[in-house]
C-alpha positions in Angstrom: -16.4 39.8 29.4 -19.8 38.4 28.5 -20.6 34.9 29.7 -21.9 32.5 27.1 -24.7 30.1 27.8 -23.8 26.5 27.4 -25.4 25.0 24.4 -28.0 22.3 25.1 -27.5 19.4 22.7 -30.7 17.8 21.3 -31.1 14.2 20.1 -30.3 13.8 16.4 -33.3 11.5 15.7 -35.9 13.3 13.6 -38.9 14.2 15.7 -37.2 13.8 19.0 -36.6 16.9 21.0 -35.0 15.4 24.1 -31.7 16.6 25.6 -28.6 14.4 25.5 -27.0 13.2 28.7 -23.5 14.3 28.0 -21.9 16.8 25.6 -20.3 14.0 23.5 -23.6 12.1 23.1 -25.5 12.3 19.8 -28.7 10.6 20.9 -31.0 10.8 24.0 -31.0 7.8 26.4 -33.8 6.0 24.6 -32.4 6.2 21.2 -28.9 5.5 22.4 -30.1 2.1 23.7 -31.8 1.4 20.4 -28.7 2.3 18.4 -26.4 0.2 20.6 -28.7 -2.9 20.2 -28.8 -2.5 16.4 -25.0 -2.2 16.3 -24.7 -5.4 18.3 -27.1 -7.2 15.9 -25.2 -5.9 12.9 -21.9 -7.1 14.4 -23.3 -10.6 14.9 -24.7 -10.7 11.3 -21.3 -9.6 9.9 -19.6 -12.3 11.9 -21.9 -15.0 10.5 -21.5 -13.8 6.9 -17.7 -13.6 7.4 -17.7 -17.1 8.8 -19.7 -18.5 5.8 -17.4 -16.8 3.3 -14.3 -18.0 5.0 -15.7 -21.5 5.2 -16.5 -21.5 1.5 -13.0 -20.2 0.6 -11.3 -22.8 2.7 -13.5 -25.6 1.3 -12.6 -24.6 -2.3 -8.9 -24.4 -1.6 -8.8 -28.0 -0.2 -10.3 -29.5 -3.4 
């Protein structure tokens, strides 16, 4: 039986030709850190917007 070479996964960011660290990774290490920090920022922004909407809804219902 013929042995298959393991496929090397490349980062999905356009213009980046680095290898990923694990088989399940989508990005290389550099872009993984950038992605995670942007997700954390988006989560914080969503929490602030949700808090403002909830506060406005509760304020209207008390009147």
